[in-house]
C-alpha positions, 0 to 999 in steps of 0.5 A: 434519017438512019444511012448507018452511020453514026452521029457525030458526038460533038465536044467541048474544051471545059471552062475556066470554073470547070477546069479547077474543079475537075483538078482538085476532084482528080486530086482526091477522086474518094472526096465527094465535098463537091456533090451539092445537093438539097432537098424540099419537104412537100406537105400536101396533095401531090400529083406524083406523075405531074411532077415527075412530067415537071422534073424529067422536062426541067432535066432535058432544058438543063444541058449541063445535067447531062454533061460527060468528061472524056480523058485523053492523054492529059487533055479534058473534054466535055460532052452531052450523053442523054443517059445521063439525064437525071429522070425521077426516081420515086422511091416509097419508104412509106412503109419504114419504122421512121420514113423521114429517117429512111428517106434523109439516110438515103439522101445522105447515103447519096450526097456522100458518094464520090462520083467519077466525072468520066463515068458517073452521070453527075445528077440525081433526082429522087422523090421520096413519098412516105405517105399521101400528104408526105414527100422529099425531092432529093436533087444532087448535082456535082459542082462541074454540072452547076453551083447553088444558083443553078440549083435554085433555077432547076427547083423554080422551073420544076415548081414553074412546069408542074403549076402549069400543068395542074392549071396555074400560068403558062411557064416561062421561056425553056432555058438558055443552051449550054453552048451560050455559057460556053460562048461567053466563057471563050470569049473572056478568055480572049479579051482584054477584059480578062487581061485587065482583070489579071492585073488587076488582081496582081496589083492588088494581091502581089503584097498580100500578107499571110492569110489570117484564119479563125483557127491555125494551121493548113486548110484541108478539103474535108469529105463532109459539111458541118451544118449548123443553122440559126437564123438572126434574131430580129433585133440584129437584122433591124439594126444590120439594115438601120446601119445599111440604110444610113449608109445607102449600102446593102445590108449583105455588104455591112455583115461581110464588112462586119465579119472580116472585122471579125476574123481581124479582131479574132486572129490580131491580123492587122488586115483581113483577107476573106473570100466573097461570092460573086454568082457572075450571072449579069447580064450573062446567058447563065442567068437563065441556064444552070451551069457552073459559074460562081467564083470567089475572089479575095477580099482585102480590108483594114478597118480602123476600129478607131474611125467611125463605123459608117465610114469604114463599112463605106469603104469596104462597100466600095472594095467590094465593088471593085472585087465584083468588077474583076470577079469574073477571074477564076481565084483558081488562076489567081493562085497560080499567078501568085504562085500559091498552088502547092504551097501552105499560103492560101489566097483568103481566109473564111468565106463570108 
């Protein structure tokens, strides 16, 4: 109904995960490192208009992609702005001398352009057409809107909608409303569980040693990534799985423990303190909603290289279970609790 009045714009506080990212970005506004991006290489027939419809519907369902941030007198709030919705852009580079190089260069420029969260849309969808049988779909989103798990949700949902439009199975339910994720965050912040998590981490990390790393000096945030991708040889993955099966462990936990052992041996430290990703989606509304949820809590491990390896792996796995049990407590807040903000000491070394 249009009665001549403007509809009220609903404003919401930042979640704990967003707060840390917000201040990190504002401290280094020219740094694009919080832009997360990936591309899908599509080879074969593609119904471009059906794909556009699928991408645009996914963008409409994923409310976090339309976030806009407002800053007033030191207070920051967020709102949903439909004008920020990342509708699909189609770019034809087929006439270029090297269409793939042209598309990759354009993606890199987009990825490495810093964003002002108070002004710029946080996400972009671009389909590069290189010919009738080759396409690259680029999806770039600022971490204030979503994490890596959310990126996978966006890709999978687009594929689901596209396939349904082309005669495949009916798509599943729409994404959960972002308000449900925010409600969970507010409930946790006011809960006894958060207080218990805080007490656990202060006890575990209160006497943590100086963090050992693989390089000297204080770690600083770069403006771009160095990517080296190598698949593990089959004989290595086979041995990892066998070792995991012997202790009834998951092979990623085995790999994490071995990574920590390498850091300890390389640095000569008595124990390793590494960062481990915590997804935080189990039983949460964010399991079906792109959002910024992921945390990186610390993991302290003292591994006795003279003891049987299977025993040490079991101890490391138990430590990981405890870390995940308290993993929702933000590492940014833990740094404040331990007085590590602005200092030379870090909370953890390498991430595994």
